[in-house]
N, C-alpha and C positions, 0 to 999 in steps of 0.2 A: 892481579890476584887470580890464580887458577880457579876455574869453575869445577866443581865436583859433578861428574856425570851421574845421570839417573840410576844406571846399573850399579855403580860402586859406591853410591851415596850411603847405603846401609838404611835407607828409610824411603817412604813413598814421596819423592820429590814433587809429585803432582797433587798431593793431598791439598785440601782447602786451607786457607789461611785462617789463623785465629788471633785476635787481638789480645795482647797481654799487657800488663802493667808492670814495667821494671822501672828501677831507679838507677839512674847513670849520673856520674859527675858532669856538671853543667858545662865546665870548661872543655872536658874531654868530649863531650857531645857537640859542642860548637865547633871544635877543631875537626872532628871526624866529618861533620856535615860538609866542611870545606873540601874534602877529598872525594866524596861520592855524592850522586844525586839520587841514590837508592840505598839509604842507610839500612833499612830493613832487609833488603837482599844481601847487603854486605855482612850484616850480623848473622844472618841465616847461613851464609856460606862459611863463615868463620866458625859458628857453632857446629856445623856439620863436620868440618875438618877437626875440630877439637874433639868431637864425639868418636870419630874414626880413631884418632890417636889415643884416646882413653881406652877404647875397645881393644886395640892393638896391644896396649900395655897389659890390660887385663888377661888377654889371650895369652900373652908370653909370660904370665906369672905362674911359676911352678905349682903354688898352692891352688890356684884356680884349675890348672890342668889336672892335678890330682882329684879335685872334686868332679870334674867331668868325666874322667875315667872311672872313678867309683860309681858315678851315676849310670854310666854305659853298662858297667859290669853288673850293677843291680838289675838293670833292665834286662840283660841277657840271661840272668839267673831266673828272673821271673816269667819272661815271655820267649826266650830263646833269641838267637840273632836274627834280625830283621831280614837279612838277605839269604839266609840258608835255603830257602825254597828255590831260589834262582841259582844259587852257587852249586847245588848238587849236580847239575848237568856238567859243570866244569871241573868237577873233583876227579882225581885218578881213580881208577876202578878198585884199587886195593885199600882205599880209605873207607873208614866206616861212614855210613850214610845216615 
């Protein structure tokens, strides 16, 4: 099983651990324990991979993209573009500043 690196994990991989109570099929649990000596670590790795996949699906969703664009447009209308003060130095002379 591949390990997700700290940088591309999408979460703080060094955060402290939290005990949780989950319910799993007994037979599945018994079988899984035969494949790993660190079931918590395996589940954490699988959960992180699943989360990245779900985030990728969400980010590729056209409706989600429209919402993000609308949010940025609303922000621009209210506050202006956040990089304008730095971009002015790079704009052609004939453009409005």
